[in-house]
PDB file of N, CA, C and O in Angstrom:
ATOM      1  N   UNK A   1     -10.339  -9.576  11.854  1.00  0.00           N
ATOM      2  CA  UNK A   1      -9.468  -9.370  11.015  1.00  0.00           C
ATOM      3  C   UNK A   1      -8.442 -10.692  11.148  1.00  0.00           C
ATOM      4  O   UNK A   1      -8.243 -11.288  12.207  1.00  0.00           O
ATOM      5  N   UNK A   2      -7.775 -11.059   9.738  1.00  0.00           N
ATOM      6  CA  UNK A   2      -7.107 -12.020   9.416  1.00  0.00           C
ATOM      7  C   UNK A   2      -5.720 -11.432  10.230  1.00  0.00           C
ATOM      8  O   UNK A   2      -5.521 -10.231  10.410  1.00  0.00           O
ATOM      9  N   UNK A   3      -5.136 -12.124  10.519  1.00  0.00           N
ATOM     10  CA  UNK A   3      -3.464 -12.080  10.924  1.00  0.00           C
ATOM     11  C   UNK A   3      -2.547 -11.726   9.752  1.00  0.00           C
ATOM     12  O   UNK A   3      -2.461 -12.354   8.696  1.00  0.00           O
ATOM     13  N   UNK A   4      -2.065 -10.934  10.001  1.00  0.00           N
ATOM     14  CA  UNK A   4      -1.338 -10.397   9.313  1.00  0.00           C
ATOM     15  C   UNK A   4      -1.917  -8.723   8.473  1.00  0.00           C
ATOM     16  O   UNK A   4      -1.323  -7.716   8.089  1.00  0.00           O
ATOM     17  N   UNK A   5      -3.133  -9.100   8.489  1.00  0.00           N
ATOM     18  CA  UNK A   5      -3.903  -7.904   7.901  1.00  0.00           C
ATOM     19  C   UNK A   5      -3.786  -6.805   8.593  1.00  0.00           C
ATOM     20  O   UNK A   5      -3.625  -6.805   9.813  1.00  0.00           O
ATOM     21  N   UNK A   6      -3.892  -5.237   7.512  1.00  0.00           N
ATOM     22  CA  UNK A   6      -3.332  -3.983   8.090  1.00  0.00           C
ATOM     23  C   UNK A   6      -5.047  -3.127   7.793  1.00  0.00           C
ATOM     24  O   UNK A   6      -5.692  -3.217   6.749  1.00  0.00           O
ATOM     25  N   UNK A   7      -5.442  -2.363   9.011  1.00  0.00           N
ATOM     26  CA  UNK A   7      -6.425  -1.552   8.324  1.00  0.00           C
ATOM     27  C   UNK A   7      -6.178  -0.555   7.978  1.00  0.00           C
ATOM     28  O   UNK A   7      -5.487   0.076   8.778  1.00  0.00           O
ATOM     29  N   UNK A   8      -6.540   0.161   6.703  1.00  0.00           N
ATOM     30  CA  UNK A   8      -5.745   1.532   6.104  1.00  0.00           C
ATOM     31  C   UNK A   8      -6.928   2.378   6.365  1.00  0.00           C
ATOM     32  O   UNK A   8      -8.043   1.860   6.296  1.00  0.00           O
ATOM     33  N   UNK A   9      -6.766   3.940   6.730  1.00  0.00           N
ATOM     34  CA  UNK A   9      -7.647   4.615   7.133  1.00  0.00           C
ATOM     35  C   UNK A   9      -7.160   6.355   6.910  1.00  0.00           C
ATOM     36  O   UNK A   9      -7.793   7.379   7.167  1.00  0.00           O
ATOM     37  N   UNK A  10      -5.873   6.179   6.369  1.00  0.00           N
ATOM     38  CA  UNK A  10      -5.542   7.470   5.928  1.00  0.00           C
ATOM     39  C   UNK A  10      -4.178   7.227   5.041  1.00  0.00           C
ATOM     40  O   UNK A  10      -3.513   6.191   5.024  1.00  0.00           O
ATOM     41  N   UNK A  11      -3.943   8.353   4.362  1.00  0.00           N
ATOM     42  CA  UNK A  11      -2.764   8.000   3.260  1.00  0.00           C
ATOM     43  C   UNK A  11      -1.874   7.235   4.245  1.00  0.00           C
ATOM     44  O   UNK A  11      -1.675   6.041   4.466  1.00  0.00           O
ATOM     45  N   UNK A  12      -1.311   8.652   4.868  1.00  0.00           N
ATOM     46  CA  UNK A  12      -0.128   8.211   6.173  1.00  0.00           C
ATOM     47  C   UNK A  12       0.142   6.484   6.405  1.00  0.00           C
ATOM     48  O   UNK A  12       1.263   5.977   6.445  1.00  0.00           O
ATOM     49  N   UNK A  13      -1.047   5.800   6.532  1.00  0.00           N
ATOM     50  CA  UNK A  13      -0.683   4.910   7.504  1.00  0.00           C
ATOM     51  C   UNK A  13      -0.563   3.497   5.907  1.00  0.00           C
ATOM     52  O   UNK A  13      -0.017   2.419   6.144  1.00  0.00           O
ATOM     53  N   UNK A  14      -1.125   3.783   4.510  1.00  0.00           N
ATOM     54  CA  UNK A  14      -0.994   3.047   3.648  1.00  0.00           C
ATOM     55  C   UNK A  14       0.730   3.227   3.252  1.00  0.00           C
ATOM     56  O   UNK A  14       1.268   2.202   2.833  1.00  0.00           O
ATOM     57  N   UNK A  15       1.691   4.616   3.383  1.00  0.00           N
ATOM     58  CA  UNK A  15       2.515   4.672   3.583  1.00  0.00           C
ATOM     59  C   UNK A  15       3.355   3.458   4.139  1.00  0.00           C
ATOM     60  O   UNK A  15       4.096   2.672   3.549  1.00  0.00           O
ATOM     61  N   UNK A  16       3.017   3.557   5.398  1.00  0.00           N
ATOM     62  CA  UNK A  16       3.919   2.944   6.297  1.00  0.00           C
ATOM     63  C   UNK A  16       4.110   1.290   6.161  1.00  0.00           C
ATOM     64  O   UNK A  16       5.085   0.540   6.108  1.00  0.00           O
ATOM     65  N   UNK A  17       2.628   1.116   6.134  1.00  0.00           N
ATOM     66  CA  UNK A  17       2.234  -0.401   5.908  1.00  0.00           C
ATOM     67  C   UNK A  17       2.969  -0.921   4.710  1.00  0.00           C
ATOM     68  O   UNK A  17       3.585  -1.968   4.911  1.00  0.00           O
ATOM     69  N   UNK A  18       3.040  -0.368   3.410  1.00  0.00           N
ATOM     70  CA  UNK A  18       4.106  -0.587   2.362  1.00  0.00           C
ATOM     71  C   UNK A  18       5.126  -0.903   2.485  1.00  0.00           C
ATOM     72  O   UNK A  18       5.584  -1.902   1.930  1.00  0.00           O
ATOM     73  N   UNK A  19       5.877  -0.024   3.367  1.00  0.00           N
ATOM     74  CA  UNK A  19       7.113   0.082   3.524  1.00  0.00           C
ATOM     75  C   UNK A  19       7.449  -1.116   4.785  1.00  0.00           C
ATOM     76  O   UNK A  19       8.522  -1.719   4.767  1.00  0.00           O
ATOM     77  N   UNK A  20       6.664  -1.313   5.599  1.00  0.00           N
ATOM     78  CA  UNK A  20       6.677  -2.594   6.678  1.00  0.00           C
ATOM     79  C   UNK A  20       6.940  -3.629   5.970  1.00  0.00           C
ATOM     80  O   UNK A  20       8.053  -4.156   5.940  1.00  0.00           O
ATOM     81  N   UNK A  21       5.885  -4.043   5.296  1.00  0.00           N
ATOM     82  CA  UNK A  21       5.576  -5.220   4.019  1.00  0.00           C
ATOM     83  C   UNK A  21       6.923  -5.330   3.366  1.00  0.00           C
ATOM     84  O   UNK A  21       7.572  -6.376   3.389  1.00  0.00           O
ATOM     85  N   UNK A  22       7.241  -4.459   2.906  1.00  0.00           N
ATOM     86  CA  UNK A  22       8.810  -4.520   2.098  1.00  0.00           C
ATOM     87  C   UNK A  22       9.797  -4.883   2.872  1.00  0.00           C
ATOM     88  O   UNK A  22      10.372  -5.926   2.560  1.00  0.00           O
ATOM     89  N   UNK A  23      10.154  -4.314   3.794  1.00  0.00           N
ATOM     90  CA  UNK A  23      11.217  -4.540   4.747  1.00  0.00           C
ATOM     91  C   UNK A  23      11.196  -6.126   5.526  1.00  0.00           C
ATOM     92  O   UNK A  23      12.199  -6.783   5.805  1.00  0.00           O
ATOM     93  N   UNK A  24       9.585  -6.565   5.810  1.00  0.00           N
ATOM     94  CA  UNK A  24       9.595  -8.211   6.186  1.00  0.00           C
ATOM     95  C   UNK A  24      10.026  -8.782   5.027  1.00  0.00           C
ATOM     96  O   UNK A  24      10.709  -9.804   5.101  1.00  0.00           O
ATOM     97  N   UNK A  25       9.740  -8.287   3.919  1.00  0.00           N
ATOM     98  CA  UNK A  25       9.961  -9.164   2.878  1.00  0.00           C
ATOM     99  C   UNK A  25      11.588  -9.350   2.493  1.00  0.00           C
ATOM    100  O   UNK A  25      11.979 -10.210   1.704  1.00  0.00           O
ATOM    101  N   UNK A  26      12.336  -8.540   3.081  1.00  0.00           N
ATOM    102  CA  UNK A  26      13.708  -8.158   2.940  1.00  0.00           C
ATOM    103  C   UNK A  26      14.108  -7.686   1.845  1.00  0.00           C
ATOM    104  O   UNK A  26      15.192  -8.028   1.372  1.00  0.00           O
ATOM    105  N   UNK A  27      13.269  -6.781   1.227  1.00  0.00           N
ATOM    106  CA  UNK A  27      13.129  -5.817  -0.044  1.00  0.00           C
ATOM    107  C   UNK A  27      13.623  -4.657   0.468  1.00  0.00           C
ATOM    108  O   UNK A  27      13.405  -4.159   1.572  1.00  0.00           O
ATOM    109  N   UNK A  28      14.573  -4.118  -0.771  1.00  0.00           N
ATOM    110  CA  UNK A  28      14.975  -2.613  -0.377  1.00  0.00           C
ATOM    111  C   UNK A  28      14.037  -1.685  -1.247  1.00  0.00           C
ATOM    112  O   UNK A  28      13.138  -2.230  -1.888  1.00  0.00           O
ATOM    113  N   UNK A  29      14.159  -0.621  -1.293  1.00  0.00           N
ATOM    114  CA  UNK A  29      13.540   0.133  -2.289  1.00  0.00           C
ATOM    115  C   UNK A  29      13.911  -0.102  -3.591  1.00  0.00           C
ATOM    116  O   UNK A  29      13.032  -0.209  -4.446  1.00  0.00           O
ATOM    117  N   UNK A  30      15.196  -0.208  -3.909  1.00  0.00           N
ATOM    118  CA  UNK A  30      15.687  -0.281  -5.211  1.00  0.00           C
ATOM    119  C   UNK A  30      15.124  -2.273  -5.581  1.00  0.00           C
ATOM    120  O   UNK A  30      15.670  -2.532  -6.654  1.00  0.00           O
ATOM    121  N   UNK A  31      14.749  -2.876  -5.354  1.00  0.00           N
ATOM    122  CA  UNK A  31      14.602  -4.145  -5.101  1.00  0.00           C
ATOM    123  C   UNK A  31      13.122  -4.083  -5.536  1.00  0.00           C
ATOM    124  O   UNK A  31      12.773  -4.563  -6.615  1.00  0.00           O
ATOM    125  N   UNK A  32      12.040  -3.344  -4.484  1.00  0.00           N
ATOM    126  CA  UNK A  32      11.194  -3.231  -4.602  1.00  0.00           C
ATOM    127  C   UNK A  32      10.610  -2.458  -6.334  1.00  0.00           C
ATOM    128  O   UNK A  32       9.803  -2.872  -7.166  1.00  0.00           O
ATOM    129  N   UNK A  33      11.315  -1.447  -6.293  1.00  0.00           N
ATOM    130  CA  UNK A  33      11.164  -0.863  -7.833  1.00  0.00           C
ATOM    131  C   UNK A  33      11.122  -1.596  -8.818  1.00  0.00           C
ATOM    132  O   UNK A  33      10.252  -1.529  -9.687  1.00  0.00           O
ATOM    133  N   UNK A  34      12.011  -2.344  -8.799  1.00  0.00           N
ATOM    134  CA  UNK A  34      12.554  -3.135 -10.380  1.00  0.00           C
ATOM    135  C   UNK A  34      11.151  -4.503 -10.117  1.00  0.00           C
ATOM    136  O   UNK A  34      10.680  -5.001 -11.140  1.00  0.00           O
ATOM    137  N   UNK A  35      10.672  -4.930  -8.873  1.00  0.00           N
ATOM    138  CA  UNK A  35       9.639  -5.482  -9.402  1.00  0.00           C
ATOM    139  C   UNK A  35       8.541  -5.015  -9.962  1.00  0.00           C
ATOM    140  O   UNK A  35       7.931  -5.564 -10.879  1.00  0.00           O
ATOM    141  N   UNK A  36       8.246  -3.948  -9.407  1.00  0.00           N
ATOM    142  CA  UNK A  36       7.289  -2.657  -9.918  1.00  0.00           C
ATOM    143  C   UNK A  36       7.516  -2.512 -11.492  1.00  0.00           C
ATOM    144  O   UNK A  36       6.431  -2.728 -12.032  1.00  0.00           O
ATOM    145  N   UNK A  37       8.122  -2.339 -12.074  1.00  0.00           N
ATOM    146  CA  UNK A  37       8.665  -1.789 -12.960  1.00  0.00           C
ATOM    147  C   UNK A  37       8.341  -0.709 -13.559  1.00  0.00           C
ATOM    148  O   UNK A  37       7.129  -0.528 -13.674  1.00  0.00           O
ATOM    149  N   UNK A  38       9.281   0.364 -14.136  1.00  0.00           N
ATOM    150  CA  UNK A  38       8.506   1.208 -14.488  1.00  0.00           C
ATOM    151  C   UNK A  38       8.374   2.606 -13.501  1.00  0.00           C
ATOM    152  O   UNK A  38       7.865   3.680 -13.822  1.00  0.00           O
ATOM    153  N   UNK A  39       9.179   2.129 -11.831  1.00  0.00           N
ATOM    154  CA  UNK A  39       9.190   2.943 -11.308  1.00  0.00           C
ATOM    155  C   UNK A  39      10.622   3.143 -10.237  1.00  0.00           C
ATOM    156  O   UNK A  39      10.966   2.316  -9.392  1.00  0.00           O
ATOM    157  N   UNK A  40      11.209   4.247 -10.485  1.00  0.00           N
ATOM    158  CA  UNK A  40      12.384   4.461  -9.835  1.00  0.00           C
ATOM    159  C   UNK A  40      12.336   4.401  -8.194  1.00  0.00           C
ATOM    160  O   UNK A  40      11.338   4.565  -7.492  1.00  0.00           O
ATOM    161  N   UNK A  41      13.521   4.155  -7.818  1.00  0.00           N
ATOM    162  CA  UNK A  41      13.580   4.194  -6.383  1.00  0.00           C
ATOM    163  C   UNK A  41      13.604   5.366  -5.803  1.00  0.00           C
ATOM    164  O   UNK A  41      13.948   5.177  -4.636  1.00  0.00           O
ATOM    165  N   UNK A  42      13.441   6.356  -5.979  1.00  0.00           N
ATOM    166  CA  UNK A  42      13.014   7.763  -5.923  1.00  0.00           C
ATOM    167  C   UNK A  42      12.024   7.809  -5.847  1.00  0.00           C
ATOM    168  O   UNK A  42      11.524   8.055  -4.749  1.00  0.00           O
ATOM    169  N   UNK A  43      11.311   7.616  -6.863  1.00  0.00           N
ATOM    170  CA  UNK A  43       9.760   7.667  -6.987  1.00  0.00           C
ATOM    171  C   UNK A  43       9.077   6.989  -6.051  1.00  0.00           C
ATOM    172  O   UNK A  43       8.177   7.484  -5.373  1.00  0.00           O
ATOM    173  N   UNK A  44       9.569   5.562  -5.957  1.00  0.00           N
ATOM    174  CA  UNK A  44       8.546   5.124  -4.699  1.00  0.00           C
ATOM    175  C   UNK A  44       8.859   5.412  -3.736  1.00  0.00           C
ATOM    176  O   UNK A  44       8.033   5.028  -2.909  1.00  0.00           O
ATOM    177  N   UNK A  45      10.056   6.175  -3.094  1.00  0.00           N
ATOM    178  CA  UNK A  45      10.406   6.575  -1.637  1.00  0.00           C
ATOM    179  C   UNK A  45       9.508   7.501  -1.674  1.00  0.00           C
ATOM    180  O   UNK A  45       8.824   7.582  -0.655  1.00  0.00           O
ATOM    181  N   UNK A  46       9.166   8.600  -2.938  1.00  0.00           N
ATOM    182  CA  UNK A  46       8.291   9.724  -2.498  1.00  0.00           C
ATOM    183  C   UNK A  46       6.588   9.157  -2.442  1.00  0.00           C
ATOM    184  O   UNK A  46       5.598   9.600  -1.861  1.00  0.00           O
ATOM    185  N   UNK A  47       6.729   8.405  -3.013  1.00  0.00           N
ATOM    186  CA  UNK A  47       4.872   7.605  -2.915  1.00  0.00           C
ATOM    187  C   UNK A  47       4.872   7.203  -1.623  1.00  0.00           C
ATOM    188  O   UNK A  47       3.758   7.500  -1.192  1.00  0.00           O
ATOM    189  N   UNK A  48       5.682   6.554  -0.537  1.00  0.00           N
ATOM    190  CA  UNK A  48       6.014   6.131   0.253  1.00  0.00           C
ATOM    191  C   UNK A  48       5.508   6.968   1.703  1.00  0.00           C
ATOM    192  O   UNK A  48       4.845   6.727   2.712  1.00  0.00           O
ATOM    193  N   UNK A  49       6.217   8.009   1.146  1.00  0.00           N
ATOM    194  CA  UNK A  49       6.186   9.159   1.681  1.00  0.00           C
ATOM    195  C   UNK A  49       5.010  10.359   1.986  1.00  0.00           C
ATOM    196  O   UNK A  49       4.798  11.167   2.891  1.00  0.00           O
ATOM    197  N   UNK A  50       4.180   9.879   0.290  1.00  0.00           N
ATOM    198  CA  UNK A  50       3.038  11.157   0.019  1.00  0.00           C
ATOM    199  C   UNK A  50       2.149   9.428  -0.424  1.00  0.00           C
ATOM    200  O   UNK A  50       2.314   9.265  -1.633  1.00  0.00           O
ATOM    201  N   UNK A  51       1.756   8.845  -0.130  1.00  0.00           N
ATOM    202  CA  UNK A  51       0.820   7.935  -0.705  1.00  0.00           C
ATOM    203  C   UNK A  51      -0.311   8.231  -1.171  1.00  0.00           C
ATOM    204  O   UNK A  51      -1.009   7.451  -1.820  1.00  0.00           O
ATOM    205  N   UNK A  52      -0.759  10.009  -0.733  1.00  0.00           N
ATOM    206  CA  UNK A  52      -2.065  10.434  -1.109  1.00  0.00           C
ATOM    207  C   UNK A  52      -2.124  10.677  -2.900  1.00  0.00           C
ATOM    208  O   UNK A  52      -3.117  10.850  -3.606  1.00  0.00           O
ATOM    209  N   UNK A  53      -0.571  10.610  -3.311  1.00  0.00           N
ATOM    210  CA  UNK A  53      -0.106  10.685  -4.685  1.00  0.00           C
ATOM    211  C   UNK A  53      -0.441   9.661  -5.394  1.00  0.00           C
ATOM    212  O   UNK A  53      -1.051  10.053  -6.389  1.00  0.00           O
ATOM    213  N   UNK A  54      -0.338   8.538  -5.365  1.00  0.00           N
ATOM    214  CA  UNK A  54      -0.556   7.047  -5.840  1.00  0.00           C
ATOM    215  C   UNK A  54      -2.068   7.533  -6.765  1.00  0.00           C
ATOM    216  O   UNK A  54      -3.138   8.110  -6.573  1.00  0.00           O
ATOM    217  N   UNK A  55      -1.311   6.865  -7.836  1.00  0.00           N
ATOM    218  CA  UNK A  55      -2.925   6.399  -8.903  1.00  0.00           C
ATOM    219  C   UNK A  55      -3.271   4.930  -8.316  1.00  0.00           C
ATOM    220  O   UNK A  55      -2.464   4.125  -7.851  1.00  0.00           O
ATOM    221  N   UNK A  56      -4.524   4.796  -8.438  1.00  0.00           N
ATOM    222  CA  UNK A  56      -5.073   3.531  -8.211  1.00  0.00           C
ATOM    223  C   UNK A  56      -4.194   1.992  -8.931  1.00  0.00           C
ATOM    224  O   UNK A  56      -3.997   0.868  -8.471  1.00  0.00           O
ATOM    225  N   UNK A  57      -3.791   2.753 -10.431  1.00  0.00           N
ATOM    226  CA  UNK A  57      -2.858   1.664 -10.782  1.00  0.00           C
ATOM    227  C   UNK A  57      -1.810   1.446 -10.400  1.00  0.00           C
ATOM    228  O   UNK A  57      -1.491   0.292 -10.687  1.00  0.00           O
ATOM    229  N   UNK A  58      -0.859   2.113  -9.732  1.00  0.00           N
ATOM    230  CA  UNK A  58       0.421   2.433  -8.992  1.00  0.00           C
ATOM    231  C   UNK A  58       0.219   1.689  -8.186  1.00  0.00           C
ATOM    232  O   UNK A  58       1.112   0.887  -7.916  1.00  0.00           O
ATOM    233  N   UNK A  59      -0.948   1.649  -7.519  1.00  0.00           N
ATOM    234  CA  UNK A  59      -1.220   1.258  -5.725  1.00  0.00           C
ATOM    235  C   UNK A  59      -1.026  -0.520  -6.059  1.00  0.00           C
ATOM    236  O   UNK A  59      -0.213  -1.274  -5.525  1.00  0.00           O
ATOM    237  N   UNK A  60      -1.956  -0.824  -7.008  1.00  0.00           N
ATOM    238  CA  UNK A  60      -2.343  -2.004  -7.397  1.00  0.00           C
ATOM    239  C   UNK A  60      -0.730  -2.936  -8.019  1.00  0.00           C
ATOM    240  O   UNK A  60      -0.390  -4.078  -7.710  1.00  0.00           O
ATOM    241  N   UNK A  61       0.033  -1.905  -8.999  1.00  0.00           N
ATOM    242  CA  UNK A  61       1.311  -2.294  -8.900  1.00  0.00           C
ATOM    243  C   UNK A  61       2.348  -2.888  -7.833  1.00  0.00           C
ATOM    244  O   UNK A  61       2.869  -4.000  -7.750  1.00  0.00           O
ATOM    245  N   UNK A  62       2.458  -1.710  -7.030  1.00  0.00           N
ATOM    246  CA  UNK A  62       2.685  -1.854  -5.769  1.00  0.00           C
ATOM    247  C   UNK A  62       2.427  -3.484  -5.295  1.00  0.00           C
ATOM    248  O   UNK A  62       3.130  -4.488  -5.179  1.00  0.00           O
ATOM    249  N   UNK A  63       1.205  -3.181  -5.125  1.00  0.00           N
ATOM    250  CA  UNK A  63       0.732  -4.535  -4.036  1.00  0.00           C
ATOM    251  C   UNK A  63       0.883  -6.111  -4.664  1.00  0.00           C
ATOM    252  O   UNK A  63       0.979  -7.195  -4.089  1.00  0.00           O
ATOM    253  N   UNK A  64       0.863  -5.772  -5.996  1.00  0.00           N
ATOM    254  CA  UNK A  64       1.045  -7.327  -6.889  1.00  0.00           C
ATOM    255  C   UNK A  64       2.520  -7.612  -6.461  1.00  0.00           C
ATOM    256  O   UNK A  64       2.919  -8.693  -6.027  1.00  0.00           O
ATOM    257  N   UNK A  65       3.286  -6.466  -6.648  1.00  0.00           N
ATOM    258  CA  UNK A  65       4.903  -6.655  -6.347  1.00  0.00           C
ATOM    259  C   UNK A  65       5.391  -7.147  -5.065  1.00  0.00           C
ATOM    260  O   UNK A  65       6.397  -7.856  -5.087  1.00  0.00           O
ATOM    261  N   UNK A  66       4.747  -6.838  -3.776  1.00  0.00           N
ATOM    262  CA  UNK A  66       4.616  -7.163  -2.310  1.00  0.00           C
ATOM    263  C   UNK A  66       3.890  -8.867  -2.392  1.00  0.00           C
ATOM    264  O   UNK A  66       4.065  -9.687  -1.491  1.00  0.00           O
ATOM    265  N   UNK A  67       3.247  -9.087  -3.383  1.00  0.00           N
ATOM    266  CA  UNK A  67       1.811 -10.142  -3.215  1.00  0.00           C
ATOM    267  C   UNK A  67       0.971  -9.726  -1.941  1.00  0.00           C
ATOM    268  O   UNK A  67       0.643 -10.404  -0.967  1.00  0.00           O
ATOM    269  N   UNK A  68       0.735  -8.457  -2.237  1.00  0.00           N
ATOM    270  CA  UNK A  68      -0.456  -8.451  -1.056  1.00  0.00           C
ATOM    271  C   UNK A  68      -2.117  -8.183  -2.523  1.00  0.00           C
ATOM    272  O   UNK A  68      -2.016  -8.455  -3.720  1.00  0.00           O
ATOM    273  N   UNK A  69      -2.995  -7.791  -2.045  1.00  0.00           N
ATOM    274  CA  UNK A  69      -4.290  -7.708  -2.602  1.00  0.00           C
ATOM    275  C   UNK A  69      -4.898  -6.788  -1.686  1.00  0.00           C
ATOM    276  O   UNK A  69      -4.711  -6.747  -0.470  1.00  0.00           O
ATOM    277  N   UNK A  70      -5.906  -5.794  -2.618  1.00  0.00           N
ATOM    278  CA  UNK A  70      -6.812  -4.346  -2.209  1.00  0.00           C
ATOM    279  C   UNK A  70      -7.970  -5.338  -1.456  1.00  0.00           C
ATOM    280  O   UNK A  70      -8.239  -6.198  -2.295  1.00  0.00           O
ATOM    281  N   UNK A  71      -8.666  -5.550  -0.382  1.00  0.00           N
ATOM    282  CA  UNK A  71      -9.766  -5.883   0.066  1.00  0.00           C
ATOM    283  C   UNK A  71     -10.806  -4.215   0.360  1.00  0.00           C
ATOM    284  O   UNK A  71     -10.445  -3.194   0.945  1.00  0.00           O
ATOM    285  N   UNK A  72     -11.934  -4.482  -0.214  1.00  0.00           N
ATOM    286  CA  UNK A  72     -12.591  -3.580  -0.115  1.00  0.00           C
ATOM    287  C   UNK A  72     -14.187  -4.002   1.028  1.00  0.00           C
ATOM    288  O   UNK A  72     -15.149  -4.617   0.568  1.00  0.00           O
ATOM    289  N   UNK A  73     -14.127  -3.577   2.288  1.00  0.00           N
ATOM    290  CA  UNK A  73     -15.152  -4.219   3.187  1.00  0.00           C
ATOM    291  C   UNK A  73     -15.839  -3.159   3.807  1.00  0.00           C
ATOM    292  O   UNK A  73     -15.331  -2.048   3.959  1.00  0.00           O
ATOM    293  N   UNK A  74     -16.992  -3.465   4.175  1.00  0.00           N
ATOM    294  CA  UNK A  74     -17.760  -2.234   5.336  1.00  0.00           C
ATOM    295  C   UNK A  74     -17.033  -2.297   6.437  1.00  0.00           C
ATOM    296  O   UNK A  74     -16.676  -3.392   6.872  1.00  0.00           O
ATOM    297  N   UNK A  75     -16.676  -1.033   7.106  1.00  0.00           N
ATOM    298  CA  UNK A  75     -15.581  -1.223   8.055  1.00  0.00           C
ATOM    299  C   UNK A  75     -16.623  -1.946   9.380  1.00  0.00           C
ATOM    300  O   UNK A  75     -17.848  -1.838   9.437  1.00  0.00           O
ATOM    301  N   UNK A  76     -15.734  -2.685  10.371  1.00  0.00           N
ATOM    302  CA  UNK A  76     -15.827  -3.497  11.453  1.00  0.00           C
ATOM    303  C   UNK A  76     -16.404  -2.440  12.374  1.00  0.00           C
ATOM    304  O   UNK A  76     -15.755  -1.458  12.733  1.00  0.00           O
ATOM    305  N   UNK A  77     -17.861  -2.726  12.801  1.00  0.00           N
ATOM    306  CA  UNK A  77     -18.529  -1.417  13.831  1.00  0.00           C
ATOM    307  C   UNK A  77     -19.082  -0.257  13.104  1.00  0.00           C
ATOM    308  O   UNK A  77     -19.149   0.788  13.751  1.00  0.00           O
ATOM    309  N   UNK A  78     -19.386  -0.247  12.195  1.00  0.00           N
ATOM    310  CA  UNK A  78     -19.735   1.004  11.526  1.00  0.00           C
ATOM    311  C   UNK A  78     -21.264   0.866  11.808  1.00  0.00           C
ATOM    312  O   UNK A  78     -22.008  -0.101  11.648  1.00  0.00           O
ATOM    313  N   UNK A  79     -21.546   2.328  12.352  1.00  0.00           N
ATOM    314  CA  UNK A  79     -23.137   2.146  12.526  1.00  0.00           C
ATOM    315  C   UNK A  79     -23.854   2.276  10.862  1.00  0.00           C
ATOM    316  O   UNK A  79     -24.613   1.487  10.299  1.00  0.00           O
ATOM    317  N   UNK A  80     -23.300   3.538  10.387  1.00  0.00           N
ATOM    318  CA  UNK A  80     -24.152   4.385   9.299  1.00  0.00           C
ATOM    319  C   UNK A  80     -23.277   3.722   7.970  1.00  0.00           C
ATOM    320  O   UNK A  80     -22.166   3.234   8.178  1.00  0.00           O
ATOM    321  N   UNK A  81     -23.655   3.736   7.088  1.00  0.00           N
ATOM    322  CA  UNK A  81     -23.183   3.556   5.643  1.00  0.00           C
ATOM    323  C   UNK A  81     -22.879   5.288   4.841  1.00  0.00           C
ATOM    324  O   UNK A  81     -23.644   6.178   4.469  1.00  0.00           O
ATOM    325  N   UNK A  82     -21.763   5.170   4.846  1.00  0.00           N
ATOM    326  CA  UNK A  82     -21.780   6.793   3.687  1.00  0.00           C
ATOM    327  C   UNK A  82     -22.372   6.899   2.189  1.00  0.00           C
ATOM    328  O   UNK A  82     -22.080   6.072   1.325  1.00  0.00           O
ATOM    329  N   UNK A  83     -22.964   7.653   2.034  1.00  0.00           N
ATOM    330  CA  UNK A  83     -23.458   7.885   0.690  1.00  0.00           C
ATOM    331  C   UNK A  83     -22.788   8.136  -0.515  1.00  0.00           C
ATOM    332  O   UNK A  83     -21.641   8.517  -0.282  1.00  0.00           O
ATOM    333  N   UNK A  84     -22.997   8.086  -1.487  1.00  0.00           N
ATOM    334  CA  UNK A  84     -22.104   8.769  -2.615  1.00  0.00           C
ATOM    335  C   UNK A  84     -22.643   9.939  -3.061  1.00  0.00           C
ATOM    336  O   UNK A  84     -22.070  10.589  -3.935  1.00  0.00           O
TER     337      UNK A  84
END
C-alpha cells in the first residue's frame, strides 16, 4: 500500500475516511459542500454518517473535491476471486 492510501471495505470506513481527509485539508463540512457543489452541509454530514447511501456520481464528486481518486484493485492476499 502506498503512503496515504486507505483501504475501505465497509461503508462506515468510507465516511470516516472522507471526514478525516477533509479535516487534514482544513476543510469544514461547509467548505467541502461548496467545493462539491449542489450539496448542502447537512446532506454532506448525512453522507458521512451513512455513506452506504452515496451514489457513485456523488462519491466521485466528493473525491474530486478532496483531490482523491477511486482505485479498484484485487485485495492483497486474496486467495479466491469473487464471481459476479
